C-alpha positions in Angstrom: -16.1 3.4 13.6 -14.8 6.6 12.0 -13.9 6.7 8.3 -12.0 9.6 6.7 -11.2 10.2 3.1 -8.1 12.4 2.6 -6.2 13.8 -0.3 -2.7 13.5 1.2 0.6 11.7 0.9 0.1 8.0 1.6 3.1 7.7 3.8 2.3 10.8 5.9 -1.3 9.9 6.5 -1.9 9.2 10.2 -4.4 6.4 10.6 -5.1 3.2 12.5 -5.4 1.4 9.1 -4.4 2.8 5.7 -6.2 0.9 2.9 -4.5 1.2 -0.5 -6.0 -0.2 -3.8 -3.5 -2.0 -6.0 -4.3 -2.8 -9.6 -2.9 -5.8 -11.4 0.3 -5.0 -13.3 0.3 -1.5 -11.8 3.8 0.0 -11.8 5.1 0.4 -8.3 7.8 2.8 -9.6 5.2 5.4 -10.7 2.7 7.7 -8.9 1.7 7.5 -5.3 2.8 3.9 -5.0 6.4 5.0 -5.7 6.3 7.4 -2.7 4.8 4.7 -0.5 7.4 2.1 -1.6 10.2 4.5 -0.9 8.9 5.2 2.5 8.7 1.5 3.2 12.3 1.1 2.1 11.4 -0.8 -1.1 9.0 -3.1 0.7 6.3 -3.1 -2.0 8.8 -3.9 -4.7 10.2 -6.7 -2.6 6.6 -8.2 -2.2 6.1 -8.0 -6.0 9.5 -9.5 -6.8 8.9 -12.3 -4.3 5.6 -13.1 -6.0 3.6 -12.2 -2.8 1.8 -9.2 -4.3 0.0 -9.2 -7.6 -3.0 -6.9 -7.4 -5.4 -9.7 -8.3 -9.0 -8.9 -7.5 -9.8 -9.5 -3.9 -6.2 -10.2 -2.9 -5.4 -8.7 0.4 -2.0 -8.1 1.8 -1.7 -6.9 5.4 1.3 -5.3 7.0 1.3 -4.6 10.8 3.3 -1.6 12.1 5.1 -0.9 8.8 8.2 1.2 9.4 8.5 4.4 7.5 4.8 5.5 7.3 2.5 7.2 9.8 -0.3 4.6 9.6 -0.3 1.8 12.2 -1.3 -0.8 9.7 -1.2 -1.0 5.9 -3.7 -3.1 3.9 -3.2 -3.5 0.1 -6.3 -4.5 -1.7 -6.1 -6.1 -5.1 -8.5 -4.5 -7.6 -7.8 -6.7 -10.6 -7.4 -5.3 -14.1 
């Protein structure tokens, strides 16, 4: 297994799996998550609004072949407070 750590735009990072930490009550509208949400066509905001994404510790949300980003899979990992 090869692991790379990059300082790059989340939506432009080519990867088999892009793992993104998400903190509880983190604003989707700000910072790197805003750019990722825009690339996903508002998909992160929809998950939050539907109550499917909270950022709770150890919560994992998996998206296969998400349209709008270079990664083949997106894994959002809840980090808690």
